[in-house]
N, C-alpha and C positions, 0 to 999 in steps of 0.2 A: 430157063436157068434159074432165076430168081426164085421161082417157086421150089425148085429142087433144093436150093440153099436152105429156104425158109423152113421147107419138111425136114432136111436133115437137122436144122438147129432146132426145131421144136422135138424132134425124136430124142435127142440128149438133154432135154431139160429135164427135171425131176418131176415124176408123176404124182399128183394129188397125195397117193398114198407114202410117198417118200419126200415129205417136206424138209427143206433146207434148214437146219437150227438155227434159232435167232442170232447164237453167238457165231456162226460163220458169214452171216449175212452184214451183222455189226463190224467183224473183223475186217471183211473183205472191204467194207465203205470206209472204216478208219484208214486203212491201208492205200485206199484209192485217194483219199482225200490228202493223206500225207505226201504220197508221190506228187500230186499236183503242187502242193505247197512248196516241196523241194524244187520241183521244175520252176515254179515261180521266182523262187528266191535265186534261181540260177546257181545252183551247187556246183562246184567243179570237181568233186570228189579227188582232190589234189593228192591224196595218200595212195589212192587205187593208181593213178599215173606215176607215182613213184614206184610202186610194186611192178608195173608193168615196165619202167625204165630198168628196173632191177633185172626182170626177165631177158631184156632185149642185151644188155650188157653180157648175161652169162652167155647168151646164143652167140654174141660177136667176139667173146672171149677179151673184154674190156676190164679194166682195173675196177670192180666193184667199189670199192671204198673210197677211190679218187673221183666217183662218178658224183655229178650234181644234176638233180632231175626238175624238170617244170621251170616256168620263169621265176619261182620262187628261189631256186638254187639249192632243193632240199638234198641233203646226203643220205646214203644207206647207213641204218643203225641196226637192224636185223643182222642175226648170225648167217652165213652163208647158204645153209639148208634152206631158209626162207625164199631166198633169191631162186635156188634149183625149183622149187615149187611155185614160184610166180612166173615161169617160162610160158606156160600156157595163155597167160593173159596177153601175150604179144600176138595171138593170133586173130582175134575180132577186132575190128575197127574199135576208136575211142567211143563212139554212141552207143555201139551194141554192147560194149565192155560196161559202161556206166548201167543200162537196163540190167544186163543179167547179174551184175554186183547188187543192184538194189533187190531184185526179185530173190537173189540168194540169202541177202541179209533178212529179208521179212521172214523167209522161210526159217531162217535159224533163230529169229525171235521166237516163231512160234514153238519150236524146238527147244528153246532155252526154257520158255514158260511150261512145257511140259515136264522137261525133266526136274523143273524146280518144283513141280507137283508130286513128282514121283519121289522128289527128295524127302518131302513131308509126310509121304505115305498117302496121297491123295491123287493118285494118277486119273484125271479126268480131262478128256479131250476137249469138252466145252468150255471147262474151266481155263483150259490153255487158252483157248481163243479169246476169251473174256479179257484175260491179263495181257495178252499180245495187244489187242486192240486199245488198251489204256497206254501199256509200256511204250509203244512207239512213239509217243508224244514227251516221254521223257527227255531230258537233255543228254544224258549220256548215250542213249540210243538213238537220238535225232543227229547229236553229232557223229556217231560212227557211222551212220548212213550217209552223213553230208559229205563225210571224207572217205568214205568207201573203205573203212578199217576192217580189220579181221578179228575184232575183239569178240563178236559173238560166236565166231567159229571157235576162238579158244575156250571160251566159257563152256560152249557146247561139248567139246572135247573132253575136258575136264570131268564136267557132270557127268557126261556119258559113262566114264569109269566108275565115278564114285556112287552111281545109282544101280550099278550090277550087283547081283546075288553075291554072296563070298565066295571066292575061289573060283570065279568065272574065268576062264583062260585067257581072254582077250583085255580083262580089266587091267589096267596101267597103260596099254598102248596109246590112249588119248593123251594122258598126261604127259608121257614121254614125247610124242610129237609135237605138243603145245610147247613144251619146254625146248625143245629145237628150234622151233620157230621163234620163240620170243621168252628169254630167260625167266621171266617172272613165274610162269607157272611151276618152276620146278620146286618151290616151296610145298607145293601139295605132296611131291613125294618124300620130302624131308618130314612132314606131318605124319605120313603113314609110316615111315621107317620108326619114328620116335614112339609111334604109338605100338608097333609092333614089339619093339624092346620092351617098353614098359609091359606090355600084357605078357610077354615071355617070362619076365623076371617075377611075375606074380603068379605064374604056374598056370595060366590060361593059354587058349589057343590064340594063335596071332594072323587071322585071315589078311590084314592089310599088307603082310611081309611079302607075300606073293605079288601083290599089286605094285608096291613101292619097287620091288626087285626088276619086275618087268618094266615099269616106266623108265628105270634108271638104264636097262639094257636097250630099250627102244631109242632113248636120247643117246646113248653112245652109238649106237649103230646108224642112226641119221646123220650125228656129227660126223662119224668116220666117214660116211658116203659122201658127205659135203667136199670132205677133206681130200678125197680120192678124186672128185671131179673139179674142185677149185682148189687147189692146195695153196697156191699164193694167197688167195682172199683169205682162205681157213687161217693160215699162219697169222697174217695181219691182223683179222679179227681177234683171236684168242690171245695175242700178244700184246695188242694195243688197243683197238677199237673197244674192246669192251669194257676197258677202265675210263674211257673218255665219257663221264655223264654228259659234260656240257656240249658234245657234239648233237645231242638231240634238241637242245634249246635251252634258252636262259632258266635257271632254276626258279626264280620269282615270278616266271610267267603266271598268270591268274588260272590259265589252263592247269598249270600243274598242281594237282590235288593231293599230292603227297606231303607228309611231314617235312620232306626236304624243301619243297615251296612254300610251306608255312612257314619255316624256320628262316628261310632266305627273305621273305617280305616282312617278317617281324624283326629281324636284325636289320633291314634295310641293305642287304649285299647280295651279291650275285652268287657267293660260294660260303654257305654257312659252315663249310670245313667239318672240324672235329665236333661241333655241337651236333651236327646231324648224323655224324658216325656213332655217337654216345647215345643218342635217341632212338637211331635206328636199330642198335643192338639189344637194347633194353625192350623195345616194343616189340621187336622179334621174339626174344625169350618169353615174354609175358602172353604174347597172341598166341604163340604154339602151346603154351601151358594151358592156355583157356581151350584151345582147340582140342587137345589131346584129351584133357580132364571130360570135355563134353563127349568124345568119341568112347572113353572107357564106360562112362554111364548110359550107353545105347543112343545116345542123341546125335547120329550121324548127321542130322541136317544143321544143327547148331555148330557142329564141329567144322563142317565143311564152308559154311558161311563166315565162321572166325577166321579160318585159315585165308579165306579168298580176301576179307577186309585187312588182315594184317599184311598181306603180300603188296595190297595197293597202298598201304600207309608206309611201308618201308623201303619200296621202290624208288629208286632216285629220281624218276619221273614217272607220274602217273597221271597221264592227262586226263581231263574230265571225262573222255569217252571211253576211257579204260574201266568206268566204274557201272557199266551195265551189269555188274554184279550186284547191283542195286535191287535186280528183279528177284533172284533167289532170296536175298536179305528181308525183303518186303514181304515173301511168301511165306518164309520162316515165322516171322513176326506176326503175320495175320494168321497163320495156320494155329498158332496159341491164342488168338483173340486177344492179342495184345494190343493196348492203345498206343504202344510204341510203334505200330505199324505205320502210323502218321509221319514217321521218318520218310515216307516215300513222297511226302510233299516236297521234301529239301531237294530230291532230284527231278521235281517237274516245275520248281520255281524259276530256274534260270537266273536265281538271284547272284551267282557267283559272275554274271556278266554285267552286273549294275554298276562295277567298280570301273575307275579308269584303267584301260589296258590298250596294249596295240605298240605302236611304235614309239622310241625314245625311252623305254623300258619306265613307265609312270608307275609302275607296282613298287618301284624303291622308295617311293615317298608317300606311301598308302597311311590314312590315317587308322587310328584303332578301330572305328566302325566298317571302314572298308576292307581291312585285313579279316575281320571276324565274317564279313560276306564271302571273302574270297577263300575261306578256310571252312565252309559248309560241309563238303565232303569229308574231309578228315575229321571234323567234329562228330558227323554222325558215325563215321566208322567207330570212333573212339565209344561212343555212347551206346554202340552194338556190342563190343567187346565187353563193357561194364556190364550191361545186362546178360550176357553168356557167362559171365564170371560170377554174379551173385544169383544167378538161376537156382543152382543146388541149395545155397543157404536160404533162399525164400521159399522153395518147396519143403525143406525140411521144417522151417518155422510154421508153414501153413499145416503141416501135417501134426506138429506137436499142438497146435491150438485146436485142431479138431478132435484130437484124442480126449478132450477133457481134462479137467484139472485133476493133479494126484490126491491120494486120500479116500476117506469113506465114502460113502453113499453110491448111488447109483452112478455109473460113469457111461458115458457114451462108447461104443465101440471105437476102437482104435481105427484110423485111416488107413486102408490098405491101398499103398502104392501100387498100381498095376505094372506088371513086365512092359517096358515099352521097345519098341522096334528103333531101327537106327534113326529115325526121324523124332524120336520123342513123344510120338503119339502112341496111345494104348493100341495093345495088338487086337 
């Protein structure tokens, strides 16, 4: 029997003529070490258990938003549509569910890396494996897998839409479903709508319009389906729960890497109130302007990354694991061979956890240096938006410098700026 098993295993191994790419081996090794490290750390995947409890509440007909899950008494915070999709999580046991969620998230990380490369016009499978092997160790990805979160799923759904060819019949479905699961991705539909309107006014074609309208339609259909299946919970969420930002957690929590969290720590208050509202509105307007401008220049990669960063900044709560969008952001910067790609080290430093945090809300008494450390992700996001905003000016200045001085004499040929694809790379 043993001989048969060994023979069957040997038959399935790659032949010498079909060598396994080094990137695949390194990625597999990195994932294996990561898995061992997470098991050694005794990760609870507490958010995954909350999702499972939501699925059980739906099956039992219980009040979804009166439920408290796990020993920490965590509440339900997502729209009812999410709870409907979580019902299959009740089928396997908890140990098997944790293993399945880890495998799924590691696969989604490879998909995110691949879609990020496609976004910048460099779809290479081996490069995606190298990126995934490194990205699994950055704090947002580590924490996503530690808690069993759905951040990678949402990012992949959105990027799947935004890397389709113009006019693809399914483009918009991913954004619509992601927004129905968790409201923040809806900003991508707003970005597409604004882009379409601006293009229409300038007399050009507007491929984003179809994607945006399909995203809105899918969101409405998913929300309506949840309302039919869970009328009480839907009414309660859309009339009450959606406005209770404090239900998710304390605004000043170190893990809250949104502008609201930064302001709460800066002002030493659990509710920054009007200050945050003003900052959020201004940031949304400026961030969308940067994203739309980049898309109109044909630089889809910069536009998408700018929109993602804007959504993370203005969300009432953006936990550190929501920043898995650091993967496409760093890929965009690296594709331009920009030294600012070193921003990726911010997300690998775990520095925001070097400050006092935890029980008794020590974040309300942080010093200046501690506040700077606990604002690293928003600061990196703001830097990226500034880079995206000044990019056209810098390119124009470079082109002018290369065209030579005005006046007589022999002049160098003017720089020809090539047509660019959606990612901003030369066609």
